[in-house]
C-alpha positions in Angstrom: 47.0 50.9 44.8 50.7 51.7 44.2 49.7 55.5 43.6 47.6 55.5 46.9 50.5 54.0 48.8 53.1 56.3 47.2 51.2 59.3 48.7 51.4 57.8 52.2 54.9 56.2 52.5 57.0 59.4 52.8 54.4 60.9 55.4 54.3 57.7 57.4 58.1 57.5 57.5 58.4 61.1 58.7 55.7 60.7 61.4 57.2 57.4 62.6 60.7 58.8 62.6 61.7 56.1 60.2 62.8 58.4 57.3 66.2 57.5 55.9 68.4 57.8 52.8 68.0 54.0 52.2 64.2 54.4 52.4 64.2 57.2 49.9 66.3 55.1 47.4 64.1 52.1 48.0 61.0 54.2 47.5 62.4 55.3 44.1 63.1 51.7 43.1 59.4 50.8 44.0 58.2 53.8 42.0 60.4 52.8 39.0 58.9 49.3 38.9 55.3 50.4 39.7 55.2 53.6 37.5 57.9 53.0 34.9 58.3 49.3 34.1 54.7 48.0 34.8 52.9 50.7 32.7 55.3 50.1 29.7 54.6 46.4 29.8 50.9 47.1 30.2 50.7 49.3 27.1 53.1 46.9 25.2 50.8 44.1 25.7 47.7 46.0 24.4 49.2 48.0 21.6 52.9 48.4 21.2 53.5 44.7 20.4 51.8 45.2 17.0 54.7 47.6 15.9 57.5 45.0 16.3 60.8 46.6 17.3 59.4 50.1 17.3 56.9 49.0 19.9 59.6 47.9 22.4 61.7 51.0 21.6 58.8 53.2 22.6 58.3 51.2 25.8 62.0 51.3 26.5 62.1 55.1 26.0 59.3 55.4 28.5 61.0 53.2 31.1 64.3 55.2 30.7 62.6 58.7 31.0 60.7 57.5 34.1 64.0 56.4 35.7 65.7 59.7 34.8 62.7 61.6 36.2 62.9 59.7 39.5 66.7 60.2 39.8 66.3 63.9 39.1 63.5 64.1 41.8 66.0 62.6 44.4 68.6 65.1 43.5 66.1 68.0 44.1 64.6 66.4 47.2 66.4 68.7 49.6 66.3 71.9 47.5 63.9 74.7 47.3 63.0 73.6 43.7 61.0 70.8 45.2 58.2 73.2 46.1 56.6 72.1 42.8 57.4 69.1 40.7 59.8 69.8 37.7 58.6 67.6 34.9 55.5 65.4 34.9 55.4 63.1 38.0 55.9 59.5 37.2 52.9 58.2 39.1 50.7 60.6 37.2 51.9 59.4 33.8 51.4 55.8 34.8 48.0 56.2 36.3 46.8 58.2 33.3 47.8 55.3 30.9 46.2 52.7 33.3 43.0 54.7 33.8 42.6 55.1 30.1 42.8 51.3 29.5 40.3 50.8 32.5 37.9 53.4 31.0 38.0 51.7 27.6 37.1 48.3 29.1 34.3 49.9 31.0 32.8 51.6 28.0 33.5 49.0 25.2 34.8 45.8 26.8 38.1 46.2 25.0 40.7 48.8 24.3 39.2 51.2 21.8 41.1 54.2 20.3 44.2 52.3 21.1 46.1 54.6 18.7 46.0 57.2 21.5 48.2 55.1 23.7 51.3 55.7 21.6 51.0 59.6 21.5 50.3 59.5 25.2 53.4 57.5 25.9 55.6 59.7 23.7 54.1 62.9 25.3 54.5 61.7 28.8 58.1 60.5 28.1 58.9 64.0 27.0 57.1 65.7 29.8 58.8 63.6 32.6 62.2 64.8 31.5 61.1 68.4 30.7 61.3 71.6 32.8 57.5 71.9 32.8 56.3 72.7 36.3 53.5 70.7 38.0 51.8 71.3 41.3 52.9 69.1 44.2 50.7 68.1 47.1 50.5 71.1 49.5 51.8 70.7 53.0 49.7 73.5 54.4 46.3 74.8 53.2 46.6 78.4 54.4 46.3 79.9 50.9 43.4 80.0 48.4 45.6 78.2 45.8 46.4 75.3 48.2 42.8 75.0 49.2 41.8 74.6 45.6 44.4 71.9 45.2 43.0 70.1 48.2 39.5 70.3 46.7 40.8 68.9 43.4 42.5 65.9 45.2 39.4 65.3 47.5 37.0 65.3 44.5 39.3 62.9 42.6 39.4 60.5 45.6 35.7 60.7 46.1 35.2 59.8 42.4 37.1 56.6 43.0 34.3 55.4 45.2 31.5 56.3 43.0 30.0 54.6 39.9 31.8 57.1 37.9 35.3 56.0 39.1 36.2 54.9 35.6 36.2 58.6 34.5 39.1 59.4 36.9 41.1 59.4 33.7 39.6 62.9 32.9 41.0 64.2 36.2 44.5 63.0 35.4 44.4 64.5 32.0 43.1 67.8 33.4 46.2 67.8 35.8 48.5 67.3 32.8 46.9 70.0 30.7 47.0 72.5 33.6 50.9 72.1 33.7 51.1 72.5 30.0 48.8 75.6 30.1 50.9 77.2 32.8 54.1 76.5 30.7 52.5 78.0 27.6 51.5 81.1 29.5 55.0 81.5 30.9 56.6 81.2 27.5 54.1 83.8 25.9 54.8 86.2 28.8 58.6 85.7 28.4 58.3 86.2 24.6 56.2 89.4 25.1 58.8 90.9 27.5 61.8 90.1 25.3 61.5 93.1 22.7 61.6 95.9 25.3 64.6 94.2 27.0 66.4 93.8 23.6 65.6 97.5 22.8 67.0 98.6 26.1 70.2 96.6 25.5 70.5 98.2 22.1 70.2 101.7 23.6 72.8 101.0 26.2 75.2 99.8 23.4 74.7 103.0 21.5 75.3 105.0 24.6 78.5 103.2 25.3 79.6 104.0 21.7 
């Protein structure tokens, strides 16, 4: 419910002419509680409490990184960098954790494979403060890429109203993997282009001498 409302609040504020700096900050506070604090307590109650102090340390790291991610988002809100998300969006991290627990209860009646929750929390904490780029919700659908994004969003929403809604976790995981795949491709491309550049700089140095 928080994720659904989070996709609407900004658009409703702009359409109604009620957008303000106060509203933006209050929205971040609501996001911090809904997608930062609440998921950490959720996972702590199911798994992390068995690890004593390390459990609440992992939960605290998740909360702090989600707060950092939201603060950075606000700083970039009026810049061109907001075209795509820099770092994993906090709502996506939270909904992935929650939907995994819901899927477990649907399949087994309890949280099975709970050991996956800790790697997910650690991974998501790192991705939220990373420079990995993730797709944002497109404002226009005049390109093929934006129409594909719209189709992905529509299919995910439709899944929520079907008997297979518990498998929406797969859709969230796919979104996270797409960002990681794009970043890996960018790094490989950058690495592949480095040797020619280094050789060119070496040639320039020799010419200068």
